[in-house]
C-alpha positions in Angstrom: 127.9 203.1 56.2 130.1 204.0 59.1 133.7 203.1 58.3 135.7 202.7 61.5 139.1 201.8 60.0 140.6 200.9 56.6 143.7 199.6 55.0 145.1 198.7 51.7 145.7 194.9 51.4 148.3 193.5 49.0 149.2 189.8 48.3 152.8 189.9 47.1 154.4 187.3 44.9 157.4 187.2 47.3 156.2 188.1 50.8 159.7 188.4 52.3 160.9 190.7 49.5 157.9 192.9 50.0 158.3 193.0 53.8 162.0 194.0 53.3 161.0 196.7 50.8 158.1 198.3 52.8 159.6 197.8 56.3 163.3 198.2 55.4 163.8 200.2 52.2 160.7 202.5 52.7 161.0 202.4 56.5 157.3 202.1 57.2 156.6 201.5 60.9 154.9 198.3 61.9 151.4 198.6 63.3 151.1 194.9 64.0 152.4 191.6 63.0 150.7 188.2 62.8 151.5 184.8 61.3 151.9 185.3 57.6 151.6 189.0 57.5 152.4 192.5 58.8 150.4 195.7 58.9 152.4 199.0 58.4 151.3 202.5 59.3 150.7 204.4 56.1 150.1 208.0 57.3 146.5 208.0 58.5 145.9 204.6 57.0 147.4 201.1 57.0 149.1 198.8 54.5 148.8 195.1 55.1 151.2 192.7 53.4 150.0 189.2 53.9 149.7 185.8 52.2 151.0 185.5 48.7 149.9 185.3 45.2 152.9 183.8 43.5 151.3 183.4 40.0 148.8 186.3 40.1 149.4 189.3 37.9 149.9 192.7 39.5 146.6 194.6 39.0 146.0 198.2 38.0 146.3 199.2 41.6 148.8 201.8 42.9 149.8 203.3 46.2 149.7 207.1 46.6 152.1 208.3 49.4 152.4 212.0 50.3 155.9 213.0 51.4 157.5 216.2 52.6 160.3 216.4 49.9 159.7 214.2 46.9 163.1 215.0 45.3 165.0 214.0 48.5 163.0 210.7 48.7 163.7 210.0 45.1 167.5 210.5 45.6 167.5 208.2 48.7 165.4 205.5 46.9 167.6 205.6 43.8 170.7 205.1 46.1 168.9 202.1 47.7 168.4 200.6 44.2 164.6 201.1 44.0 163.4 201.3 40.4 162.3 204.8 39.6 159.8 204.6 36.8 159.2 208.3 36.5 161.5 211.0 38.0 160.3 213.9 40.1 158.4 216.5 38.2 155.7 219.1 38.7 152.5 217.8 37.1 150.0 220.0 35.3 147.7 219.8 38.4 150.4 221.3 40.5 151.6 218.4 42.5 155.2 217.2 42.5 155.3 213.5 41.8 157.8 210.7 41.4 156.8 207.1 40.5 158.6 204.0 41.9 157.8 200.3 41.9 157.6 197.7 44.7 159.2 194.2 44.2 156.1 193.0 42.3 156.2 196.1 40.0 153.2 197.7 41.7 153.3 201.5 41.1 153.9 203.8 44.0 153.3 207.5 43.5 155.3 209.7 45.8 153.6 213.1 46.0 154.7 216.4 47.5 152.0 219.1 47.9 153.6 222.5 47.4 152.7 225.2 49.9 150.7 227.2 47.2 148.7 224.2 46.0 144.8 224.4 46.5 144.9 221.1 48.5 146.7 223.1 51.3 144.0 225.8 51.2 140.8 223.8 51.0 139.4 223.7 54.6 136.6 221.2 54.0 
C-alpha cells in the first residue's frame, strides 16, 4: 500500500465548540474548510473536524501532539480554561507529557521530547 496522505478524523458532539477549541484555543492553522467541516494542519499530518455525533460516546482514541515546551503549553492552556487531566511530568520512558481534554472529553497528550531522549538520536 502506498499512502499519499493521511489525517485523523473526529466527529464532535458540538462541532462549533470543537472548531473554537482546535482553531482558537489551540491555535491550529486551517488547511482547508468545506461545508460542515474544517481540516487543520497537525504538524506533518492533518486533523479533520466534520459532521457531528451528538449522541455517540467518545471512543478510546486520543491525539498525540509534540510541542517544544510542554510546561509552557500547559500554563497557557490552564489560563485559557482548558481541562488539564494530568499535569506535566517526565514519564519513565523519558518523554515529558501533559494530558488535556477537548470539548468532548477526548484525551490529548502534549509531549516534549528532551534533547537527550533516544527519539532525537534515532536516524532511521
